[in-house]
Steps between C-alpha positions, in 0.01 A plus 500: 500500500862572501675834426615382158163411371362845624755660281352336189133554599321764293342766716177663393588837355142605455524524121223311340531328169348713223567589133845663469652351819782245487541167669837408644564132539618389839858356485400139521223499246589225254419443136614612156263781469482640855831440666641852599249658271348845472151507362312803382121471565332605172152416626357425846130466582255267660539256213876452547821660396730519196865592513831489320832376627736795451841336566509165302648565151481219244805631317318508170444831318155622399574443135605142569171423673257711287472401132515789238613775734795719439814493726404633845769519757316349790478166664192286574437412859324209666170662607383207692372144469162573328457516125878478431452469123364848480684835520375778726644846543497807722590847381502871562361619157124474535442792267667300226338163577120500500300281746778503756409408851612735778701348791629798690666838434641482142496119479257301279461147367382364174323688224493474131795271412486586128561863579796408737645285226477790259656739747795255544533467127512887465745515802265725696520279811810464723577203719451697827140568382381139469578171664390158364402192702431134403200412719377660824454409862131451592303446820141396542273690743651509851812297400746786514368616834553151640855493365569839661360382837733189460789750475599396141482858375570848631291774340681819424508788254753622246540760223425460131857577405632207713241264345601613141875477573620203308862533627412415856598129545470530887146629535404260776804605704446869436132486595603327839780750570261792436269358773781510755510321833514119487404509136829655418656182654277281273659651194843363596374159599641231262257316265629172632634529858634140506736600215642787696 
């Protein structure tokens, strides 16, 4: 293996995939959903995994996608390739939304959508408290582990405020820079080297 290919090989960082961790796509992973993506793992167990792509906005507002909802200053993101006709959401307001599922720290997903809709109508929810996704990323039992072994993903951790920051359009690059070393170099690697 030459020196260049070693630079782009993911090294085991001994962080195991689990609920609340993030997956960072390696620079050459292709596809509409996963190219240079950051995925929050909302669920991980022996049956498989569920996650949401954090950095792929659709450029549609929540009120454009959800019928009969008041104006809400937030975008909908591509959550992944599974169940793309359905809207999912993560949030930091579990005391206001019954039946929310804990992910980690102050971050939750799902819950009673009727209550969330009412909170939006009453302007009791701010965009930095909830994020919406069309679809989700899903893996069957053992599938994500295989993809990690194949070096498609680097498992890492992050903070709730970074996950909920809708202004960060460079999340993939930022996560890599925070890891340092050769991953910092990945963040500057062009998407299409032949066009450079």
